[in-house]
N, C-alpha and C positions, 0 to 999 in steps of 0.2 A: 504494501499499499503505500506508493510515494505521491506526493503531492503534484508532480510534475504531470501525471495522468488525468488530473481533474480539467473538465470543459469550463472553461472559463466563459463563454459566451451563452450557453446554456445553461444555466445553474439550476433548474426545475424542469428534468427532461421527463420525470414523471407526471407533472403537472400537479403536485402535492398542494399547491396554495394557489388555485384557480380564484378561490373566492376572495383571497385579498386583492381589491381593487384600490389603489393610494395614488393612482395620476391625478394632476389638478382637475382635469375633466371629468373626473370619478367623484370628486369632491364638491368642487364649488360650480356653479351653475347660474348665470343669470338669466331668466325669463325676459321675453321680449318686452320692452315696457320698463324696465328695471335695470336698465344698464347704468353702470358706473362710468367716469371719465376713463377715457381709453388708457392713458398713461397710468392711472390708479390701477385698472386691471391687468395691463401688463408687469407692473412693479408687483402687485398681489401674487401673480403668477411666478415671476423671478425669485421674490421671497419664499414662497409656499416650497416651491422645488430644491432651492438652495439649503432651507431650512431641514426640510425632509430628508434629503442626501447626507448632509453633514450629522443630523441627529441620528440616522441609522448608521454611518459610519463609526461615530463615535461609539455608540451601544453595543454594535458589534465588536469593536475594538476591545472595550471593557467586559463584555459579557459571554461574546462567541466562543472562545476559547475555554473558560470553566464550564459552559454550558455543553459544549462539544463533547469534553470530559466526561460530565454528568450524564449525557445521554448515551456517550459510548461505551461506560461502566455499565449503565442499566441494561442496555441491550445486550452487552456481554453477559452480564448476570441471567438476564431471560433466556439467551440460547443456551447458557451452561444447564440452566434448571430444564430446559426441553430435552438437551442432548443426554443429561447425566442422570435425571430425577424422572422426568414425566414419560418419556418413552419407555424406558425400562420398565417404570411400575405398570405402565398400561399393557405392557408386552408379559408381563407376569399375571396380571388380572384376565388377558384373554387366554392364557394357557390354563390358569385355575378354572374359568368360566365355562373353557371348552371342556374339561375333565368333569364339571358339574353338571353340564347339558348331557353329556354322555350317560351319567349317572341317572339323571331324571328321565332321559328318553329310554332307558333300559327298565327302570321301574314304571314306569306309563306302560311300556310295551309289554311288560309280565303282568302286572296286574289289570290295568284297566283294557288294555286289548282283549284278553279272554271274555271279560266281563262285559265289555261292551258288544263283542261277538256273539255270545249268548243271549242278550237283550235283544239282538237285531234278529236272532233266530226266532226269538218267542215272540217278537211283534212283527214278524215276517208273515205269519200266518193270518194277520188281521186284514179282513177286506171291508173296503167303505163301498157301499153303494148308495145311491141318491134316488131316493123313491119319490116318486112324481103323485102327488094327491090326484 
């Protein structure tokens, strides 16, 4: 895992954050009839974009690396738990449930199979006829 393999042009290739709309046009819009002075709107546009970019860069510089460490450790822990705990536990459960299923099937076949077959033979002699008046 080397940082030189990071795609710096497309930083969200899986579109994980499509819901975040933070461009000026997505946040500020003046409806017709409520226009500000052109220079004021252009200045607001410039201030918004500069402050957003600066604040985001400062925040990511201060918190990006610690959060990356946190998330990396968290996902490593989750992967560890799934690989070394959950999967083997489910494998043990599947093996034991398979054994229980075989025992249950054998008991049902030995006890209820003949019993159901006997009842079926007894009730097979019953005939139902529809008598019209």
